[in-house]
N, C-alpha and C positions, 0 to 999 in steps of 0.2 A: 504495500500499500503506497508505506513511505517514500516510494521508488516511481508509483505513477502518480503520485503529487507531487514530485519532484520536476515534473514535467512540462505540470503547471507554470514552475517557475522558471524553466527553460527555454519554454514559448514567450513567455512573459516580458523576459533582456530582450529576445528576439522583435517581440513589437516593440522593445522601444528604441533597437534598433534603428528598425525600419525610422522610425518619428524621427530617424536625426537627417534621411533624405529627403527630397526636394519632395520628387514625382509621389510620391507615397503621401504627403500629407498634401498633396494635393486633391489625390485621390478620395483620400478620408472626407477634405469638405463639400467637394463633389459630396462626395455622398450624403452629408451629411443637409445639403442643401436638396435635391432629394426627393429629405427623406420631410423634410419641412415643409416641402411641396406637395407631397402625395398625402399626409397629416391634415395638412391646410385648405386644400383644397382641394382634394380628391377623394371621393366614396370607393377604393379600392376594394377589392372582393379577397376574398383569403387567396385566395391562386391566387392574382396579379398579387396582391404582401411578399406572399410564393417565391411569385421570378423576381421580381425587385431585390431583395434581398438576397435571393442566390447572382445574381448578376452585382451586385453590392461587392460579396461576397471573391467571385471570379474572380474582376480584376485588383480587388485588392490581395487577394492572394499569390495571383500569379506576377503582383508589384513586388511583394516579396520574397518570390523567387528569383523574380531579376535581379534584387538587391543579394539576394543571399550569391547567389548565382558570380556576379560583376563581383561583390568584394575576393571571390573566392581565386576568380580570372586571374585581377590583378596582384591577388599576394601568388599566386602560379610563375607568375610571369608578368615583369613591372614595364619591359623591353616589347616593342610592339609585334605579335604574335599573331601573321595570319590566323590559326585558326584559335587562337583566343577570340581573336576578333571574329569571327565568325560565329562564337555560344556565342557572346554577348552580343549580340548582333538579332540570333535564333529569341534570343531571353524578349528581349525586350522586344523583338516582335512579335509571341504569347502576348505583351500586355497589351501591344495596339490592336491585334485583329480582336481581343476581349472586352477592348472598350470600345471598339467601330458595331458591336455586339451588341454594349450597351448601347450605345444609344440609337439601335434601332428598338430595341427594348424601351429606349424610355419616349422614343416616337408610338408606338405601340400606345403604349402606355397613355401617353398627357398630348398625344394628340389630337383632343379635342378646343381648334378653335374656341366655340365660349366661354370655354374656360379658362381657355391663357387672354381673353380678355378681360373677364373676371379680377383673373389673377393679376393683371396689367393695370385696373382702375379702381385694385386693392390697393396700388403701391405709388399713382404718378397720378391718385386724385383727392388725396387727401395730405399735409405736409407731414406732419408727422411721420410715417408712410411712409413717406420717401425717404428721408433722413433716417429711419432706422435700420431697410435698406443699403444704404449707402454705409452705415453704420457697420453692420454684415457682413458686408463685399469689403472696407478697409480692414477688419480683424480682421477674413481668411486671407486676404493677401499676404498681412502682415503674418501671421500662421504659418504664410506659406511658401513664405520667403526671407523674413529677419532669420530661422537660426541659421540658414543656407552663410549671411553674411558673419554673425556672429563666428560660425566654422573655418570661414576665411581668418579672420582675426586670431583665430587659435594656431592662425599653419597645415587646420588641416586639409 
């Protein structure tokens, strides 16, 4: 049982490691936005929620695998290597394929023009809602981009 529980500790460490990566933070912010929109403006069925959550899980999981593979490749060979580059490119392609599929899922779930208009009216016909939206966007940008600057200052 102790060994089983240690697995959660290792996974938590891996999650923290992934949070240091800009693309992973971007995907988490996008997922939070999608969940906010889905919960606030759409009445998704249980099946639609399942598809949405599986899609989010697929993209973020592949981003985590991509991060792990890139770190391993960089450790194996810091010089330019055609084979290593191919591995890293394939891993990045897997994330891209999942992200493109996620856009398709988003279009299928959120493509209702009337609901999109209602959401735009909600945010742009009320000054407070517009300000809150802009603050949320600025906050997400800070979460995605500011930690990267801090890493560069530390020499990483």
